[in-house]
N, C-alpha and C positions, 0 to 999 in steps of 0.2 A: 518293137516298132511302136512309136508313140501315137501314130495316126490311128484312130479307132474307127473301124468300119464294121457295120453289122453284116459281115459276109454270110453268117449262118442264116440270116433272114432271107437273103437273096437265094440261098440254097433251098430254103423251105419253099419259097414260091416257085423256084425252078422245078423242084420235085413235084410240087402240087400240080403244075400244068403238064409236066412230063407224064405223070401217072394218069391224069385225065385224058391225055392223048392216047395212052395205051389202052385205057378202059373203053374209049370210044371205038378204037380199032377192034377190040374183042367183043364189043356189044353185039355185033352181028352174029357172032357165034352163040352168045347167050340167047338172043332172040330166036335163033333156030333150034334152041333146045329148051323149050318152054318149061318142061318138067324140072330141069335143073334150075332155071331162073326162078321159078315159083318157090322151090324148096330152099334156095340159097339166099334169096333177097326179100322174103316177105317180112313184114314188120315185127312178127313175133319170133323171128329166128335169131340165133346168136350171131349170125353173120351181119356184116355191115351193108346197108343198101347202096346201090350204085351211085346215087346222087350225093352221098356223103362220104364215099370212099376216099376222095381226094383230101377231105378234112382229116380223116383218120390217118392217112399216110403222112400228111404234113405234121399232125400232132405227134405221131410216132417218131418222126425225124427230129422234131424240136425236143422231144423228151430225151432222145439219144445224145444230143449235143448239149444237154443240160439247160435248155431254155424253158423253164417251168411255166413262165407267163404265157408264151405262145402255145405250148403243148396243151395247157389247160383250156385255152381259148378254143382251139380246134376240136378238142375232145368234147367240150360243151356243145359245140355246133352239132356233133354227131348225136349226142344225148337228146337233143331236141327232137330228133326223128326216132331214136331208139332209147326211150326213157327207162326201159326195163333191163338194159344191158348192165348187169350187176358188176361184172369184172371191170368194165370201163368206168363205172361210177367210182369204184375203189381207186383206180388209177388217177382219176380226175380229182378226187378229194385230196389225195397225197400231193399232187402237183399244185393244187390251190393253196395248200398249207405251206409248201416250200416257197411259193410265190408271195406268201403273206396275205392271200385273199381269204381271210378267215370266215367272213360272213357267207361267201359263196360255198366254202367247204361245209359250213354248218347247214346250209339249205340242202345240199346234196346228202349229207349224213342223215338228216331228218326224214329223207325219202327212202332210206334203206330199211329193208326187212331182214329178219334172221341175223341180227347183229352177232350172235354167238358163233356164226360160221365165217365171219370176216377176219381180216388180218389183225394182229395184235395192236399195231399202231393205230388202227381205226377205232378199236375198242378203247384205247387210251385217250384218243381224241374225244370220244363220247363221254368218257369219264371226266375229262377236262371241262366240257360244257356244263356238266352237272356241278362241278366244283365252282365254276364261275358263278353259277346261280345259287351257291351254298346249299345244294341239294345233296347232302351227304348220305342219306338213306339210299337214294338212287345210285350214287357213286359206288357205294358198298356193293350193290348188286352187280354193277358193271365190272368192278375189279375182280369179282369171283369168276368172271368169264375169261379173264386173262390167263394164258397158259403159264404153267410152272417151269417151262423150258425157255431157252434162249434169253431174250431181254426180260421176259417175265420172271425168270429165276432171280434176276438181279433187282428188278423193280417192284415186283408184287408185294413182298413183305414190308418194304418201307412205305409204299403207297397205302397199304392196309393200316400201318401204324398211324399215319397222318389222318386217315379216315376215322379211326377210333378216337383220335384227338379231337377231330371235328364234331364227333358225336358226344364227346365228353365222357367216354367209357374208359375210366382209369383202370378198371379191372382187366379189360381186354388189352389195354396198352401194356400193363405189366406182364401179362401172360405172353403176349407176342414178343416183347423184348427178351424174355427168357428163352424163347424158341429160336429167334432169328440168328443168334450168334453161335448156335451149336453146329460145328463142322462147316461154318460159312467161310467162303473165300472173300467175302466183302465186309469183314469185321470192322475195318476203319471207317468205311462209308456208313455202315449200320450204326456204329457208335457215335458218329457225328450227328446223325439224325435223331438218335436216342437223346443226345445232349440238347438238341434244339427243341424236341418235344417236351422234355423235362423242364427246360427253361420256360417254355410257353405256359405250362400248367403249374409252374412254381413247385416242382418236385424237390424234396429235401436232398436228393443225391446229385443234383445238377452240377455243383462245383466239382465233385469227385470225378464225374464223367468227363467234364471239360479238361480237368487237370491231366487225366490219363491221355487224352487226345493230344495235348501239346507237348507231352514229355518226350515223345518219339518223333524224330524227323520224318519218319515214314507216314505218320498220321497227322502231323502238324501242317495245317494249310492256312492260307491268308484268311479264308472265310471263318475257319474255326477260331483262330486267334481273335479276329474282330468280334465274333459273337461272345467269346469268353470274356474279353476285356469289357465289353458293354455290360455283361451280366454282373461282373465284379463291381463296376461303377454303380450299377443300380442298387446293389445290396449294401453299399456303403464302404466297400474295400477299395477306395480310390487310389491309394498308394500302390497296392499290388497291381491294380488295373493299369495304371500308368507305366509301371515297371515292365509289364508284359508288352505293352504297345511299343515302348522305346527299345526293348530288346529284339522284338521280332518284326516290327513294322517301322524300320528306321527311316528317318526323314531324309529327303534328297536321295532316295534309293534309285532313281531313274526308272522305276517300275510304276507305270501309271495306276495299276490296280492297287499296289501298296499305298501310293499317295492318296488314292480314293478312299481306301480303308481308314487311313489316318484322318482324312477330312470328315468322314462319317462319324468316327469316334468322337471328335471334338465338336461336331455340329449336330449330333443325333439327339433330338429332343425326347424321343420315345425311349432311348437307352436300350433298344432292342434291335437286332438285325432282322429277326423274323418276328413280325408283329401280328401275324394272323395265320390261320391254318392254310389258307391259299398260298401265302408266302412260302410255307413249308413245302407244298407240292411244287411250287415254282423252283425252289432250290433243288429238288430232286431232278426235275427236267433240265435245269441248267447244267448240273453235274453230268447228266447223261449225254447232253449235247456236246459238252466239252470232251468227254471221253471218246465219243463217236467221231468228233472232228479230228482228234489226234490219231484216230485209227483210219482217217481219210474216208469215212462213210459220210459224204457231204449231204446226201439226200436225207438220211435219217437224222443227222445232226441238225439240219435246217428245220425239220419238223419239230424236233424236241425243243429247240430254242424258241420257236414260234409258240409252242404250248406254254413255255415258261413265261413268255411276254404276255400271253392272254391273262395269266393269273397274277402277274406283277408288272403291269405296263410301264411303271416309272423306273424300273431297274436299269441303271446306266450300264452296269457290267454285262447285262444280257444283250444290250444293243452293241456293245463292243465285240462280244463273241459272234453275234450275227454278222457284223461287219467282217470279222476275220474269216468266217466260213465262206462268205460271198467272194472275198478277195482270193481265197484259196482256189476258188473255181474260176477266177479271172473275170468276175462280174463287176468291173470297176464302177460302172454307172449305178447299178443296184446297191453296191456296197456303201455308197454315199448316204443313202436314205436313212438307215438306222442311226447314223452318227448325228443327224440333224435333231434327233430326239433328246440329245444330251445337253444339259444346261451349260452355257458357256462359262459361267463364273465358278466352275469347279475344276479340280485337277484333271478329270476326264474331259472337261470342256476344251482345255488347251490341246490335249491329245487328239480329240475328235476333229478339231479345226485343222490341225496339221495333216491328219489322214485324209480329210476331205480334199485339201489342197493337192496332196500327192495324187489322189485318184483323178481329180480334174486335170492335172498335168498329164497323166497317162492317157486321158481322153483328148489330148491336144487342146484343152481349154485353159491355156496359160493365163489369160487375163482374168478369168473367173477365179483361178487358183490364187493369183496375186491379190485379188480383192478380198478373198476369205481371210488371208493372213494379215493383210493391212487393217481390215475391219477389227480383227481380234486385238491387234496392237492398240487400237483406240480404247479397248477395255482394259488391257494389261500391257502397258508400254514397257515394262521391265522383263518381259518374257524372253529369256535367252534362247529357249527351244524354238520359238517362232522365228526369231532372227536367223537361227541355224537353218530352219526349214526354208526361209527365203533364200538363203545362200544356196541350198540344194536346188531350189527351183531355178535360180539364175544360172547355176552351173550346168544343169540339164539342158538349158537353152544356149550354152556356150557364151553367156554374157559374163565373162570372167571378172571384169572390174567390179560389176555390181555384186557378184558372188563374194569377192574379196571384202567389199565394204560391209556386207551383212554378216559374214563369218566373224570379222573383227568386232562388230557390234555385239554379237552373241558372246564372244569371249569376254568382252568388257562388262557384260551384264552378269556374268557368272560370279557368285560370291566365293566359290571355292573350285579350284581346278583339281580333278582327281583322275584316277586311272582310266575311267570310262570316257574321258574327254579326248582320248587319243584321236577319235574319229574327226572331230571338228578341226584339229590341227592338220590332220591328213588331208581333209577336204580343202582347207585353206592353202596348203602347200600345192595341191593339184591346180587350184585356181590361179595362184601366182605363176606357177610353171607354164600353164597354158597361155597366160597373159605375157609370157616371155620376160618374167621378172624373177630369174633364178636366184638372185642374191636374197630375195625375200622368201622364196619357196623353200630353199634348203634348210634354214633354221626351223621352219615349221615341221618338216619331215623329221628332223632330229628331235624336236620336242615331242612329236607323236611317239617316237621310239623310246624316248626317256620315260614316257607314261606307260607304254606297253612294249617292252623290249623284244618280245617274240611275235610281234604282229606281222604276219607274212605279207599282207597287202602293202604295208608301209616299206618293209625291207625290199620288196620287189620294185616299188615305184622309185625309191631313192637309188637303189642299185642300178636299175635300168637307166635312170637319168645320168648317173655317173658314167655308165658304159657309153651312152650316146655322146657324151661330152669328151670321152677319152681320158677321164681322170679317175683316180682312186680305183683302178681296174681290179687289182688283187683283192682289195677290201670289198668292192662291189660283187666280185665273184663269190666270195665267202658268204656275203649277205644273201645273195640270190639262192645259193645252194641250200642255205638254211631254210629259206622260204619254200623251196621245192620240197624239202624234207617234210615240212609242216603241211603242205598242200600239194601232194604229188600228182593229183588229177586236175590241177588248174592249168589249162593250156597256155594262158597268158604268162604265168610265172615260169613255166617250162620254156616258153619262147625267150623270156629274158635271160635264162641260163644259157640257152643255145647262142643267143646274140652276144653274150659276154665272152663265150669261148671264141666266137667269130672275131670280135674286136681284139682279142688276145692272140689271134693268129692260129688258134688250135682248131683247124677247120673240120677234122674228122669228128671231134667231140661236138662241134657245132652242128654238123649234119645229124648226128645221132639224136641230139636233144630237139632240134627243130623238126625232124621227122615225127617225133613223138608229140610235139606241140601241135602239128598239123592234124594228127590223128585225133587229138582232144578237141581242137577248134578248127575243123576243116574249112570253114567258110569265112575265116578272118583274113582280110587282105594283107595286113602287115606281116602276119606269120608266114603266109605263102610267099610274099616278097623276100622275107629273110631266108626262107629255105632255098629259094631260087639263087640268091647270092651265095649261099654256102655250097650248093651243088656246083656252081660255076667255079668256085675256088678249088674244088677237088676234081675238076675236069669232067663233070657230068653235065655237059653243055645242053643237050637236048632236054634233059629233065629240068634244068634251070629255066629254059625258055618256057617250058610247060607250066612251071610254078608261077612265073611272072604273068603269063596269060591268065592263069587262075586268079592272081592278085587283082588284075583289072576287072574280072567278072564280079568280084565281091565288094563293090562299092568303096573304093579307096577315096581318101580325101582329095579334093580337086588339085591341091598343090602337088600330090604324089603322082598323079596320072602321067604328066610328061616324063618324069623320071623313070617310071616303069616302062613306058613305051620306048624310051631310049635304050634301056637295058635289052628289051626284046630285039631291037634293031641292031645294036652294036655289041651287046654283052657287057661285062664289067671291065675288061682289060682296056677297051678303047674309050671309056668314059672319063 
């Protein structure tokens, strides 16, 4: 649903007042038990006082549903009355970091005592504060407090390596490098940071370490390739440097991170990816955030990417990752903010504007989305990707002719059409078909299949369209069967197969597949209608009427409603 309503906030306030009502009702019990009241709610107790319990409950609920901003706000209200509640301080610091309220988190951190007994992530936050202030001696003491287990096992050796680099202690750097790869499960990660440290301190073995990294696909990363290429360019090996870039960071890759790496290579005046010790720490936190995000630990990944941004606030790729993490949590409005930090006249600038527009569209702010894309075209009128995004925007609003116009502009702006462009021809085909221009739609679906012959979405759409028109039925059936084989759990594709059997008069096979489609997509109106039709054809009349009634419940298009009602009233044989 594209209409965005902050229902969770309504629930917070509902809970807030609900619990206050409960507390008022039980307060008479508490008053009549003074000893209990005094021991449970005095200001030095670990319990929360009565007048702040509503805030605590609201904060807990907000935290549970992933709203860090409001959770932190309510917990801070509680801390005004209970400033010594250590556990609540820790929770609030983490929530403030997730929400990007770094100064608030820093203030609370500075009020903590006994840092050694707190959570590892809080220790690492304290370490980050020291790093930001270039206080490496204090940072070294804090890293010693971090556990050798869990995340500490992964992070501690590399953080120590960068701290020694910050202290200029080459003897300790060499000693630690000899230790960290012994029986380590993180050899590739360690070697990458070994290369970065060597690069920064101009160690004679830098090139060998980089070379080892990019030899294997398992250890070769965009970041490592970029850093190595810049190193080679800096030391005068420009031909080798350019060869590496063109081999591994190919132009027009359709990967914005690769395009960004190429842009940095050709426009990086410092000729270094990591230009300072703090950038090294930021790189560690970035990699950690990415790994945690892929493991769907969104809370910790949010904190680590915020720590990375503290130390390297101009890093575009960090803002891209933060955006991805917020989108994974469905925070479309918050996900827009980090993208605004990215400069528009860069490869990631184009990418960020498109993503901002998509999120605005999800928030039902279509006019704002349109403005973002049109404003970008003022800067870069040749952007095929932005015209494609405009096509997507108009298609989502069912403005088929405008979608067609923009998809065609996108195709005309492309210098080269290749396999990955199947999607734009598929989208153009859909827009033509929905605009009732089948003669124009069909060639675009065929072009999409020419570019990507085994694309199940295209095979399904083209096959289903042929079935609906009663043409090429045998070819359509084979095409849809192949699509089902490739995506067996896609209810819409399974529905197409069932409907193809129906149109061929093979009603038992139709029922079998349409029943499965309804299981996969139980609330789709069209699939329920199709199953009703198939039931009627095999004599299961009551079940047919039941499915048609369900089809009416699940939001059919206006034009379909009279047709479904007529089926319920008269069945199929009398229509």
